[in-house]
SELO-603234 format. One record per residue: x, y, z of N, C-alpha, C in turn. Coordinates in pm, whole numbers, padded with zeros to 5 digits, always signed. Layout:
% residues N
XYZXYZXYZ;...
***
This chain:
% residues 391
+14682+09584+07770+14661+09660+07648+14675+09573+07524;+14672+09442+07541+14677+09352+07426+14538+09337+07367;+14530+09330+07240+14399+09327+07176+14324+09198+07206;+14194+09209+07211+14109+09091+07229+14083+09026+07094;+14014+08916+07098+13992+08841+06975+13869+08887+06900;+13813+08996+06936+13680+09032+06880+13679+09143+06780;+13716+09233+06747+13661+09347+06678+13753+09403+06569;+13843+09321+06516+13948+09378+06433+13920+09365+06284;+13965+09467+06213+13943+09473+06069+14069+09421+05999;+14098+09295+06022+14227+09243+05977+14237+09242+05826;+14127+09235+05756+14134+09232+05610+14191+09361+05553;+14191+09468+05635+14244+09594+05587+14396+09598+05589;+14458+09510+05666+14602+09515+05684+14669+09396+05617;+14680+09403+05488+14745+09296+05413+14893+09330+05403;+14975+09252+05467+15117+09282+05473+15187+09213+05358;+15272+09286+05288+15345+09232+05174+15475+09170+05223;+15485+09040+05217+15604+08971+05265+15717+08985+05164;+15835+09007+05215+15952+09023+05128+16069+08950+05190;+16150+08893+05103+16270+08826+05151+16369+08929+05204;+16444+08890+05305+16544+08980+05360+16682+08927+05323;+16754+09003+05247+16891+08971+05214+16972+09098+05224;+17101+09083+05244+17187+09199+05264+17191+09284+05138;+17175+09415+05156+17181+09511+05046+17285+09617+05084;+17388+09629+05005+17499+09718+05040+17454+09862+05054;+17364+09907+04968+17317+10045+04977+17246+10070+05109;+17172+09971+05158+17106+09985+05287+17208+09996+05399;+17313+09914+05389+17419+09921+05491+17491+10055+05487;+17519+10105+05365+17586+10234+05354+17507+10343+05425;+17375+10340+05408+17292+10442+05473+17281+10418+05624;+17272+10293+05664+17272+10263+05808+17400+10314+05873;+17511+10305+05799+17639+10351+05852+17647+10503+05861;+17549+10573+05803+17548+10719+05812+17491+10768+05945;+17431+10679+06024+17399+10715+06162+17529+10747+06232;+17536+10858+06302+17660+10893+06370+17639+10899+06521;+17743+10857+06591+17739+10866+06736+17728+11011+06781;+17791+11101+06705+17785+11242+06738+17642+11294+06733;+17568+11262+06627+17430+11310+06617+17342+11250+06726;+17359+11120+06752+17280+11055+06857+17307+11122+06991;+17434+11140+07024+17470+11198+07153+17420+11342+07165;+17437+11420+07057+17391+11559+07059+17240+11567+07074;+17168+11482+07001+17021+11482+07013+16977+11447+07154;+17042+11348+07215+17008+11309+07352+17031+11424+07449;+17145+11491+07434+17178+11601+07524+17077+11715+07508;+17046+11751+07384+16950+11859+07360+16812+11821+07413;+16771+11697+07391+16643+11649+07443+16640+11661+07595;+16749+11621+07658+16758+11626+07804+16744+11769+07855;+16799+11863+07782+16803+12002+07829+16664+12066+07838;+16562+12005+07776+16426+12058+07789+16360+12017+07921;+16427+11932+07998+16374+11894+08128+16255+11800+08118;+16165+11809+08215+16047+11723+08217+15947+11774+08113;+15913+11689+08018+15830+11732+07905+15689+11674+07917;+15625+11702+08031+15490+11651+08055+15395+11705+07948;+15307+11620+07902+15211+11659+07799+15135+11784+07841;+15132+11884+07752+15062+12008+07779+15149+12116+07841;+15272+12082+07880+15359+12178+07947+15435+12264+07846;+15493+12374+07895+15576+12459+07810+15697+12382+07760;+15756+12298+07844+15872+12219+07801+15835+12123+07688;+15716+12067+07696+15668+11978+07590+15654+12056+07460;+15597+12176+07466+15583+12259+07347+15719+12300+07292;+15813+12330+07380+15948+12366+07336+16016+12250+07266;+15995+12129+07317+16053+12011+07253+15993+11989+07115;+15862+12012+07101+15798+12001+06971+15860+12099+06872;+15882+12222+06914+15943+12322+06825+16086+12284+06790;+16158+12226+06885+16292+12176+06858+16289+12069+06749;+16193+11978+06758+16179+11875+06655+16149+11937+06519;+16057+12031+06516+16024+12098+06389+16147+12163+06327;+16226+12229+06409+16347+12294+06358+16449+12193+06306;+16456+12077+06372+16545+11972+06323+16505+11930+06181;+16376+11904+06161+16331+11859+06029+16351+11968+05924;+16328+12092+05960+16353+12201+05865+16501+12207+05828;+16589+12183+05925+16733+12186+05897+16775+12071+05806;+16699+11961+05806+16729+11849+05717+16680+11874+05575;+16598+11977+05557+16548+12010+05424+16403+11974+05399;+16332+11928+05502+16190+11899+05486+16113+12031+05475;+16016+12035+05385+15941+12158+05360+15833+12178+05466;+15782+12300+05472+15676+12331+05568+15553+12245+05545;+15526+12211+05419+15408+12128+05390+15427+11984+05434;+15552+11941+05453+15579+11805+05500+15574+11794+05652;+15589+11906+05721+15598+11909+05867+15464+11957+05922;+15385+11866+05977+15247+11898+06015+15226+11872+06164;+15172+11971+06233+15131+11953+06371+14992+11888+06375;+14975+11798+06470+14848+11727+06486+14798+11751+06628;+14714+11854+06649+14669+11887+06785+14563+11791+06837;+14563+11772+06968+14461+11689+07032+14442+11737+07175;+14331+11699+07233+14302+11734+07372+14249+11612+07446;+14272+11610+07576+14205+11513+07664+14186+11581+07797;+14064+11577+07846+14033+11654+07966+14057+11802+07940;+14134+11864+08026+14169+12005+08007+14307+12023+07946;+14369+11914+07902+14506+11918+07850+14506+11924+07698;+14586+12013+07642+14602+12023+07498+14748+11997+07464;+14771+11927+07355+14908+11900+07311+14906+11875+07161;+15022+11841+07107+15033+11819+06964+15127+11702+06936;+15089+11620+06840+15182+11528+06776+15251+11602+06663;+15363+11549+06616+15431+11604+06500+15444+11494+06395;+15400+11523+06272+15395+11425+06165+15471+11479+06045;+15572+11406+06000+15651+11444+05884+15632+11337+05777;+15596+11377+05657+15564+11281+05551+15664+11291+05437;+15719+11178+05401+15808+11164+05285+15735+11077+05183;+15710+11128+05063+15623+11062+04967+15697+10953+04890;+15633+10837+04878+15688+10724+04806+15678+10741+04654;+15762+10667+04585+15768+10679+04438+15666+10590+04368;+15636+10473+04426+15548+10377+04359+15412+10368+04428;+15411+10378+04559+15287+10370+04637+15276+10493+04726;+15250+10609+04667+15250+10733+04746+15141+10739+04851;+15037+10660+04836+14925+10664+04930+14922+10545+05024;+15033+10475+05035+15045+10365+05131+15166+10395+05218;+15149+10383+05351+15246+10440+05443+15311+10337+05535;+15441+10354+05551+15514+10293+05662+15528+10403+05767;+15481+10376+05887+15492+10472+05997+15606+10428+06089;+15700+10518+06112+15801+10497+06217+15772+10602+06323;+15758+10559+06449+15706+10650+06550+15767+10623+06687;+15747+10722+06774+15787+10714+06913+15739+10839+06982;+15730+10838+07114+15678+10954+07186+15792+11042+07236;+15761+11172+07253+15861+11266+07303+15821+11327+07437;+15704+11294+07490+15666+11344+07622+15734+11261+07730;+15753+11319+07846+15816+11249+07958+15743+11285+08088;+15767+11205+08192+15713+11237+08325+15823+11216+08428;+15823+11300+08530+15910+11287+08648+16058+11299+08618;+16097+11330+08498+16237+11344+08465+16254+11382+08319;+16377+11403+08275+16401+11443+08136+16373+11333+08034;+16364+11207+08080+16323+11099+07991+16420+11071+07879;+16550+11072+07908+16649+11053+07803+16639+10912+07743;+16611+10813+07827+16585+10679+07775+16442+10671+07721;+16346+10713+07803+16204+10700+07772+16140+10837+07752;+16152+10899+07630+16190+10830+07508+16277+10920+07420;+16375+10983+07483+16474+11053+07402+16548+10958+07311;+16562+10834+07354+16634+10736+07272+16564+10712+07139;+16434+10681+07143+16360+10661+07019+16351+10788+06937;+16335+10902+07005+16327+11031+06935+16454+11059+06856;+16569+11035+06917+16696+11064+06850+16716+10976+06728;+16670+10851+06735+16685+10759+06622+16593+10797+06507;+16469+10835+06539+16377+10876+06433+16433+10998+06360;+16491+11090+06433+16554+11207+06370+16667+11165+06276;+16750+11075+06318+16860+11029+06232+16807+10959+06107;+16705+10876+06124+16647+10807+06008+16591+10907+05908;+16522+11009+05958+16465+11110+05869+16573+11190+05799;+16679+11222+05870+16790+11296+05810+16854+11217+05696;+16881+11090+05723+16954+11008+05626+16870+10975+05504;+16741+10950+05524+16656+10904+05414+16583+11017+05343;+16610+11140+05380+16540+11255+05322+16533+11249+05169;+16642+11223+05103+16646+11225+04956+16665+11086+04896;+16638+10983+04974+16650+10845+04925+16514+10800+04873;+16501+10764+04746+16371+10717+04695+16326+10590+04766;+16201+10591+04809+16139+10472+04867+16007+10447+04794;+15976+10320+04772+15852+10288+04699+15729+10329+04779;+15732+10307+04911+15621+10342+04998+15650+10476+05066;+15546+10551+05092+15562+10674+05170+15597+10641+05314;+15669+10733+05377+15707+10716+05517+15650+10833+05597;+15590+10802+05710+15552+10905+05806+15639+10888+05931;+15716+10992+05960+15793+10999+06084+15704+11071+06186;+15660+11001+06290+15562+11059+06383+15619+11061+06524;+15613+11180+06584+15651+11198+06724+15522+11223+06803;+15485+11126+06886+15361+11136+06962+15385+11203+07097;+15287+11282+07139+15281+11331+07276+15171+11253+07350;+15165+11270+07480+15059+11208+07558+15073+11059+07581;+15186+11001+07545+15202+10856+07564+15197+10819+07712;+15262+10901+07794+15272+10869+07936+15141+10886+08009;+15044+10952+07949+14912+10968+08009+14812+10865+07955;+14863+10763+07887+14774+10658+07837+14761+10657+07686;+14873+10676+07615+14876+10669+07467+14780+10770+07404;+14770+10887+07464+14669+10983+07421+14693+11033+07278;+14817+11066+07247+14846+11118+07114+14828+11015+07005;+14876+10894+07030+14863+10789+06927+14719+10742+06915;+14644+10741+07026+14502+10708+07016+14428+10811+06930;+14459+10937+06953+14397+11042+06872+14429+11021+06725;+14556+10996+06695+14596+10984+06554+14533+10862+06489;+14537+10750+06558+14481+10627+06502+14330+10639+06483;+14262+10702+06579+14116+10702+06580+14052+10815+06501;+14127+10924+06477+14066+11038+06408+14137+11079+06281;+14263+11037+06263+14338+11070+06141+14350+10947+06053;+14407+10837+06109+14419+10715+06031+14282+10653+06003;+14195+10665+06099+14056+10615+06088+13961+10726+06128;+13846+10727+06068+13735+10811+06113+13616+10718+06134;+13592+10687+06262+13496+10582+06293+13551+10449+06243;+13473+10378+06165+13521+10251+06108+13579+10270+05969;+13585+10395+05922+13636+10424+05789+13787+10441+05792;+13857+10358+05720+14002+10364+05715+14045+10473+05617;+14111+10576+05669+14151+10691+05588+14292+10674+05534;+14382+10623+05617+14521+10601+05576+14544+10454+05546;+14602+10426+05432+14641+10290+05396+14779+10266+05455;+14785+10194+05567+14908+10174+05642+14965+10036+05614;+15088+10032+05571+15157+09904+05550+15206+09845+05681;+15263+09931+05766+15328+09884+05889+15347+10000+05984;+15335+09974+06114+15370+10070+06218+15491+10015+06295;+15599+10092+06293+15729+10052+06349+15762+10152+06460;+15753+10105+06585+15764+10194+06701+15897+10177+06773;+15952+10289+06821+16076+10290+06898+16048+10352+07034;+16062+10274+07139+16035+10324+07273+16131+10259+07371;+16195+10340+07453+16288+10294+07557+16392+10198+07499;+16476+10253+07415+16586+10176+07357+16719+10237+07399;+16722+10295+07521+16839+10368+07566+16939+10287+07644;+16897+10171+07695+16989+10092+07777+17022+10162+07907;+17087+10091+07995+17133+10146+08122+17284+10145+08122;+17345+10260+08146+17490+10269+08146+17548+10169+08244;+17645+10091+08197+17707+09989+08280+17659+09849+08250;+17542+09835+08187+17495+09703+08144+17567+09660+08015;+17566+09533+07990+17616+09482+07862+17502+09488+07761;+17482+09605+07704+17366+09629+07617+17397+09583+07474;+17388+09454+07452+17420+09399+07320+17300+09332+07253;+17182+09339+07315+17064+09270+07264+16945+09364+07268;+16862+09358+07165+16741+09440+07161+16620+09350+07143;+16511+09385+07211+16386+09315+07190+16322+09360+07059;+16272+09266+06982+16186+09294+06868+16044+09261+06913;+15957+09361+06910+15822+09347+06965+15732+09273+06867;+15663+09171+06918+15580+09085+06834+15435+09092+06880;+15345+09108+06786+15201+09111+06813+15155+08970+06850;+15116+08953+06977+15068+08823+07025+14921+08830+07059;+14845+08911+06985+14704+08931+07012+14618+08815+06968;+14487+08835+06980+14394+08725+06963+14345+08700+06822;+14361+08796+06731+14310+08778+06596+14416+08704+06514;+14391+08581+06480+14494+08496+06421+14544+08548+06288;+14455+08603+06206+14498+08651+06075+14591+08771+06088;+14550+08869+06166+14633+08988+06183+14760+08957+06262;+14750+08870+06360+14866+08833+06439+14971+08766+06352;+14929+08683+06261+15024+08615+06172+15105+08716+06091;+15039+08822+06044+15110+08926+05969+15207+09001+06058;+15167+09027+06183+15255+09093+06276+15376+09009+06312;+15354+08880+06331+15465+08788+06360+15563+08787+06243;+15512+08784+06122+15599+08784+06004+15682+08911+05998;+15620+09026+06027+15693+09152+06024+15803+09154+06130;+15773+09101+06248+15873+09098+06354+15986+09002+06321;+15956+08891+06257+16063+08800+06214+16152+08868+06111;+16092+08948+06024+16174+09026+05930+16264+09122+06007;+16208+09186+06111+16286+09280+06190+16404+09210+06257;+16383+09090+06306+16492+09012+06366+16605+08993+06265;+16570+08950+06145+16671+08928+06042+16741+09057+06004;+16665+09163+05987+16721+09292+05945+16815+09348+06051;+16783+09327+06177+16869+09375+06285+17007+09312+06275;+17011+09182+06248+17138+09114+06232+17213+09153+06107;+17140+09192+06002+17205+09231+05877+17274+09366+05889;+17212+09461+05960+17258+09599+05952+17310+09658+06083;+17323+09575+06186+17378+09623+06313+17450+09508+06382;+17529+09539+06485+17597+09433+06560+17512+09373+06670;+17385+09413+06682+17302+09372+06794+17249+09230+06779;+17236+09163+06892+17162+09038+06901+17015+09072+06924;+16927+08975+06904+16784+09000+06917+16717+08896+07005;+16603+08936+07061+16513+08846+07130+16372+08898+07102;+16272+08815+07129+16133+08851+07102+16064+08892+07231;+15988+09000+07224+15910+09048+07338+15766+09069+07292;+15674+09062+07384+15533+09083+07352+15505+09231+07330;+15437+09263+07223+15400+09401+07194+15293+09448+07293;+15320+09558+07361+15222+09610+07458+15265+09748+07505;+15168+09823+07558+15190+09942+07641+15268+10055+07575;+15259+10069+07442+15324+10183+07379+15248+10221+07253;+15301+10313+07175+15220+10385+07077+15176+10306+06954;+15223+10183+06936+15166+10105+06826+15032+10041+06863;+14998+10037+06993+14879+09964+07035+14747+10019+06980;+14726+10151+06971+14601+10197+06909+14587+10155+06763;+14701+10139+06694+14696+10092+06555+14669+09941+06551;+14729+09870+06645+14704+09727+06655+14556+09700+06680;+14494+09787+06761+14352+09771+06791+14264+09794+06669;+14319+09857+06566+14246+09877+06441+14277+09768+06339;+14362+09672+06377+14396+09563+06287+14519+09587+06203;+14597+09691+06236+14717+09720+06158+14833+09631+06200;+14929+09615+06111+15048+09537+06137+15147+09623+06214;+15198+09569+06325+15288+09647+06411+15414+09567+06444;+15520+09640+06474+15640+09583+06532+15718+09697+06594;+15833+09668+06653+15911+09775+06713+16029+09722+06792;+16105+09816+06848+16220+09784+06932+16196+09830+07075;+16255+09754+07170+16253+09789+07311+16379+09728+07372;+16441+09796+07467+16565+09746+07525+16543+09609+07591;+16645+09522+07580+16635+09388+07641+16663+09393+07791;+16776+09453+07830+16807+09469+07971+16737+09596+08018;+16624+09581+08083+16537+09694+08109+16589+09780+08223;+16602+09908+08195+16643+10004+08296+16526+10033+08390;+16559+10059+08516+16456+10096+08614+16440+10247+08626;+16518+10323+08546+16516+10468+08561+16399+10539+08493;+16342+10488+08382+16229+10558+08322+16117+10586+08422;+16053+10702+08404+15945+10753+08490+15999+10802+08624;+16131+10822+08632+16191+10878+08753+16281+10995+08714;+16323+11070+08815+16415+11181+08792+16553+11133+08749;+16578+11004+08760+16709+10949+08722+16716+10903+08576;+16608+10927+08499+16615+10893+08356+16688+11005+08285;+16819+11007+08304+16905+11117+08262+17006+11073+08157;+17073+11170+08103+17180+11143+08007+17288+11056+08069;+17321+11082+08195+17428+11008+08262+17397+10860+08272;+17269+10825+08284+17231+10686+08308+17192+10610+08181;+17211+10672+08066+17171+10613+07938+17294+10580+07856;+17285+10477+07773+17399+10427+07696+17388+10474+07550;+17457+10582+07511+17447+10632+07375+17498+10536+07269;+17593+10450+07304+17646+10355+07206+17539+10252+07169;+17463+10208+07267+17351+10117+07242+17249+10183+07150;+17216+10309+07178+17119+10381+07095+17171+10395+06953;+17298+10422+06939+17361+10429+06806+17343+10298+06731;+17364+10186+06797+17349+10056+06732+17203+10026+06697;+17110+10062+06786+16968+10048+06753+16933+10139+06635;+16997+10255+06630+16976+10346+06518+17017+10285+06385;+17132+10220+06382+17175+10154+06258+17075+10046+06217;+17031+09967+06314+16933+09863+06286+16804+09924+06233;+16762+10035+06292+16636+10099+06253+16641+10153+06111;+16752+10216+06075+16765+10270+05940+16768+10157+05837;+16838+10049+05870+16837+09933+05780+16698+09875+05764;+16627+09859+05875+16493+09798+05871+16393+09889+05801;+16399+10019+05828+16304+10111+05767+16319+10112+05615;+16441+10103+05567+16461+10096+05421+16396+09972+05363;+16406+09860+05433+16343+09737+05387+16191+09751+05385;+16134+09799+05494+15989+09808+05503+15931+09906+05400;+16003+10015+05376+15955+10115+05279+16007+10090+05138;+16090+09988+05123+16151+09948+04994+16227+10066+04934;+16338+10098+04995+16427+10202+04944+16500+10151+04821;+16545+10244+04740+16622+10206+04623+16746+10128+04665;+16779+10028+04587+16900+09949+04614+17021+10004+04542;+16998+10104+04458+17111+10172+04393+17170+10271+04492;+17300+10288+04487+17363+10383+04577+17320+10524+04541;+17267+10595+04637+17226+10734+04615+17314+10829+04694;+17424+10777+04747+17509+10860+04831+17607+10938+04745;+17610+11067+04766+17706+11151+04695+17844+11129+04754;+17945+11178+04686+18081+11170+04739+18089+11236+04875;+18015+11347+04889+18013+11418+05018+17955+11330+05127;+17844+11263+05096+17780+11179+05197+17860+11055+05229;+17933+11004+05127+18012+10884+05152+18125+10912+05250;+18172+11034+05251+18278+11067+05345+18216+11105+05478;+18140+11010+05534+18080+11032+05664+18191+11068+05761;+18162+11162+05848+18260+11218+05940+18369+11118+05977;+18490+11138+05922+18598+11041+05944+18644+11039+06089;+18610+11141+06165+18647+11142+06306+18558+11052+06390;+18449+11000+06331+18355+10919+06410+18422+10796+06473;+18533+10750+06412+18601+10632+06467+18702+10667+06576;+18700+10791+06621+18789+10833+06729+18767+10746+06853;+18875+10723+06928+18866+10651+07054+18903+10745+07168;+18814+10755+07266+18839+10833+07387+18822+10737+07505;+18927+10712+07577+18926+10607+07678+19018+10644+07794;+19003+10579+07912+18894+10488+07948+18765+10566+07969;+18657+10497+07964+18527+10561+07984+18433+10460+08051;+18410+10471+08181+18439+10581+08272+18589+10601+08297;+18625+10724+08329+18764+10761+08354+18780+10811+08496;+18906+10815+08540+18934+10859+08677+19018+10985+08679;+19141+10977+08631+19233+11092+08637+19272+11145+08499;+19277+11055+08399+19320+11097+08265+19231+11035+08158;+19209+11111+08053+19148+11059+07931+19254+11052+07823;+19245+10949+07738+19336+10934+07625+19256+10944+07496;+19310+11016+07400+19244+11037+07271+19326+10970+07162;+19259+10887+07083+19325+10820+06971+19251+10858+06843;+19316+10937+06759+19255+10984+06635+19267+10879+06526;+19174+10879+06429+19183+10783+06318+19311+10800+06238;+19360+10925+06227+19484+10952+06155+19571+11040+06244;+19700+11014+06237+19793+11090+06320+19823+11226+06258;+19867+11318+06342+19922+11442+06292+19822+11552+06263;+19695+11536+06300+19597+11640+06275+19601+11745+06385;+19576+11868+06345+19553+11971+06445+19410+11954+06497;+19396+11955+06627+19262+11936+06682+19251+12007+06816;+19128+12033+06855+19098+12085+06987+19003+11989+07055;+19014+11982+07187+18925+11895+07264+18880+11971+07387;+18748+11972+07409+18697+12037+07529+18597+11948+07600;+18589+11965+07728+18490+11897+07810+18397+12002+07867;+18267+11979+07848+18167+12071+07901+18077+11998+07999;+18006+12075+08081+17902+12016+08164+17775+12000+08081;+17667+11957+08145+17544+11924+08070+17476+12047+08010;+17506+12165+08060+17442+12284+08004+17537+12364+07916;+17652+12304+07884+17739+12363+07783+17852+12450+07835;+17873+12459+07966+17984+12538+08019+18115+12462+07998;+18213+12528+07936+18342+12464+07910+18421+12454+08040;+18466+12334+08071+18542+12308+08193+18690+12284+08165;+18718+12220+08052+18856+12194+08010+18863+12215+07860;+18969+12281+07815+18992+12293+07670+19141+12281+07643;+19176+12190+07552+19315+12164+07519+19333+12161+07368;+19455+12192+07323+19489+12187+07181+19594+12079+07158;+19563+11987+07067+19660+11886+07020+19718+11801+07133;+19639+11775+07235+19682+11688+07344+19605+11558+07338;+19676+11447+07344+19611+11317+07341+19594+11258+07480;+19644+11325+07581+19620+11285+07720+19566+11406+07794;+19445+11391+07850+19375+11502+07913+19365+11476+08063;+19414+11569+08143+19406+11558+08289+19267+11599+08335;+19194+11505+08392+19057+11532+08439+19046+11516+08590;+19160+11515+08659+19161+11484+08802+19085+11587+08885;+19067+11708+08831+18997+11812+08907+18846+11811+08886;+18796+11723+08799+18653+11718+08773+18585+11621+08870;+18466+11656+08912+18389+11571+09003+18328+11454+08928;+18288+11353+09001+18217+11240+08942+18092+11289+08870;+18063+11224+08757+17942+11261+08684+17957+11242+08535;+17856+11288+08462+17854+11278+08316+17887+11413+08255;+17968+11409+08151+18012+11529+08081+18003+11505+07931;+18025+11613+07856+18029+11605+07711+18171+11635+07664;+18225+11546+07581+18354+11570+07519+18333+11609+07373;+18393+11720+07332+18377+11771+07195+18516+11785+07132;+18540+11711+07025+18666+11719+06953+18642+11779+06816;+18723+11877+06778+18712+11943+06648+18844+11934+06574;+18835+11900+06446+18955+11891+06364+18917+11907+06218;+18983+11999+06150+18966+12020+06006+18818+12034+05967;+18747+12114+06042+18607+12141+06010+18509+12033+06051;+18558+11926+06113+18471+11818+06160+18460+11822+06312;+18348+11773+06360+18322+11771+06505+18267+11636+06544;+18317+11582+06653+18257+11462+06712+18223+11494+06858;+18115+11432+06904+18068+11454+07040+18054+11320+07109;+18105+11310+07230+18096+11186+07305+18055+11214+07449;+17984+11117+07506+17953+11121+07649+18075+11072+07726;+18113+11147+07829+18227+11112+07913+18178+11092+08056;+18208+10978+08115+18176+10953+08255+18303+10959+08339;+18294+11025+08452+18407+11030+08546+18362+10963+08675;+18436+10860+08714+18409+10785+08837+18540+10766+08912;+18547+10814+09034+18673+10805+09110+18654+10721+09236;
***
């Protein structure tokens, strides 16, 4: 699926190179990604089951995404369904547009697919989906010079059907370029495999045949490498761009880059691509990197736009629940001592199995091996963590 050296309109994709230096406001916003939101999004995504393109579960997941954006404050006019068909199958992409202040008609696209096959697809691609949601939530009211399109594609697993439709009929009509795209930034399979040392992420680089367009893609990916180190604890490596939703845009000569897990899990496209087998902490770190990078690509304001309320990001997020995996007992370490709190463990569908008040040692010896959800509440705040039990 790598582009050939023949047919590209590279002159249409002039990438604006910018120096990358640390910006505190960007870091502040990257730090607003929460482990609780990532974990909750992954769990909710998983609960829709197999989201094959055209299925009821796929449609339910699309409605879930729409409701998420509405809850963040995006208007109905910003949340647009993009229907497409292939063969006898009908489905929809979801496109959310945030208008830029200086270049309202030039777009940075951040995208990933939400369809799955043979399993709930928590890694492929609940991971990218959860990060795009967090980026949209955090940047909702942050001025950016360039417009941003948050796009959730369907049909990826059937051959990039949704992104091909969008690139070929919305971004382009025939050879006519309709959307002025600055960059396409894709997130796919960034979930990691539980138990791996997931400390490195691939930055996808366009290694296609058109030297002019490839040079711009390489430059964008080098920026992504630098930005990842600035705004997250992750290490980086370079991977060849292929086989995911930026490719139809690359085939039109657009500048592309993206993230993909370095230690590749074998679970995607199987029934084992589950919440239990995915690493939410890795996704959280890729989320921080993504929010930092997206601000750079869209040129977010460097002035702090965080209210006092936003600056007090959930103080419980630094809670420690250990060991994880656990055997007989869990220990809870709160950021501050002396708070009244409740802690419960639920199964994957929300049934409460254990509930305790103000206990920092939780007896889990009666629970079977597997993945659970831990929910701690204190003073109106809630944190959610994945709990593994292995005996």
